[in-house]
Phi, psi and omega in degrees: 000120172286147178263010175281114183296342180284348179261355181284139173292154176302124183301320185292350178270349186279140169287171177302316183295320178294316182294321181293312184302314175300316181299321176302313176303309182297322177296323183293314180299322183288318176299331179290332174071022182267349184282152173288166179309311182301316177293323177300314178299315177300312184296317181301318180294319181292318177299316175307312182292321178294319175297321177293325175296317180298319178299317179300321178287326182288319179300316179294321181291323178298316184294322178291325177290319181297319180297323181287315186280338179231068180297156176303118186276158171302147177306147183296329182298316180297319181296321179293320183285337185293318174295329175299314181301321175303325184279334188288000000 
Protein backbone atom coordinates (compact mmCIF):
# COMPACT_ATOMS: atom_id res chain seq x y z
CA UNK A 1 0.00 0.00 0.00
CA UNK A 2 1.40 3.35 -1.04
CA UNK A 3 1.13 6.37 1.23
CA UNK A 4 0.82 8.72 -1.73
CA UNK A 5 -2.76 10.10 -1.49
CA UNK A 6 -2.96 10.52 -5.28
CA UNK A 7 -2.73 6.73 -5.68
CA UNK A 8 -5.55 5.99 -3.24
CA UNK A 9 -8.87 5.03 -4.83
CA UNK A 10 -11.70 7.47 -4.11
CA UNK A 11 -13.21 6.44 -0.77
CA UNK A 12 -16.76 7.11 -2.03
CA UNK A 13 -16.30 4.49 -4.77
CA UNK A 14 -15.41 1.69 -2.33
CA UNK A 15 -17.75 -1.05 -1.23
CA UNK A 16 -17.96 -1.81 2.48
CA UNK A 17 -15.72 -4.85 2.06
CA UNK A 18 -13.10 -2.89 0.10
CA UNK A 19 -13.07 -0.02 2.60
CA UNK A 20 -12.82 -2.41 5.55
CA UNK A 21 -9.98 -4.42 3.98
CA UNK A 22 -8.01 -1.26 3.26
CA UNK A 23 -8.71 0.03 6.77
CA UNK A 24 -7.26 -3.19 8.22
CA UNK A 25 -4.11 -2.64 6.10
CA UNK A 26 -3.82 0.95 7.30
CA UNK A 27 -4.14 -0.07 10.95
CA UNK A 28 -1.51 -2.80 10.49
CA UNK A 29 0.92 -0.33 8.91
CA UNK A 30 0.39 2.17 11.69
CA UNK A 31 0.84 -0.49 14.36
CA UNK A 32 4.16 -1.56 12.84
CA UNK A 33 5.51 1.91 13.61
CA UNK A 34 7.93 1.86 10.68
CA UNK A 35 6.35 4.78 8.81
CA UNK A 36 7.71 8.30 8.95
CA UNK A 37 5.68 10.96 10.72
CA UNK A 38 4.38 12.28 7.40
CA UNK A 39 3.46 8.79 6.20
CA UNK A 40 1.77 8.07 9.53
CA UNK A 41 -0.32 11.23 9.25
CA UNK A 42 -1.32 10.34 5.69
CA UNK A 43 -2.25 6.82 6.77
CA UNK A 44 -4.20 8.14 9.76
CA UNK A 45 -6.20 10.52 7.54
CA UNK A 46 -6.89 7.72 5.08
CA UNK A 47 -7.96 5.46 7.95
CA UNK A 48 -10.38 8.11 9.22
CA UNK A 49 -11.91 8.44 5.73
CA UNK A 50 -12.18 4.65 5.38
CA UNK A 51 -13.78 4.29 8.82
CA UNK A 52 -16.33 6.98 7.91
CA UNK A 53 -17.10 5.15 4.65
CA UNK A 54 -17.63 1.88 6.53
CA UNK A 55 -19.92 3.66 9.00
CA UNK A 56 -21.94 5.12 6.12
CA UNK A 57 -22.41 1.63 4.67
CA UNK A 58 -23.41 0.22 8.06
CA UNK A 59 -25.86 3.07 8.72
CA UNK A 60 -27.44 2.48 5.31
CA UNK A 61 -27.74 -1.24 5.97
CA UNK A 62 -29.31 -0.56 9.38
CA UNK A 63 -31.90 1.73 7.79
CA UNK A 64 -32.72 -0.84 5.11
CA UNK A 65 -33.22 -3.53 7.76
CA UNK A 66 -35.36 -1.20 9.84
CA UNK A 67 -37.54 -0.39 6.82
CA UNK A 68 -38.05 -4.08 6.06
CA UNK A 69 -38.66 -5.18 9.63
CA UNK A 70 -40.97 -2.29 10.55
CA UNK A 71 -43.13 -1.53 7.50
CA UNK A 72 -45.44 1.42 7.78
CA UNK A 73 -48.40 0.32 9.88
CA UNK A 74 -51.96 1.42 9.35
CA UNK A 75 -52.86 4.53 11.32
CA UNK A 76 -53.92 3.79 14.90
CA UNK A 77 -57.32 5.39 14.30
CA UNK A 78 -58.12 2.87 11.55
CA UNK A 79 -57.14 0.00 13.81
CA UNK A 80 -59.39 1.35 16.58
CA UNK A 81 -62.38 1.78 14.26
CA UNK A 82 -62.26 -1.70 12.80
CA UNK A 83 -63.49 -3.56 15.95
CA UNK A 84 -66.35 -1.06 16.48
CA UNK A 85 -67.60 -1.67 12.98
CA UNK A 86 -67.70 -5.41 13.69
CA UNK A 87 -69.87 -4.81 16.78
CA UNK A 88 -72.41 -2.64 15.04
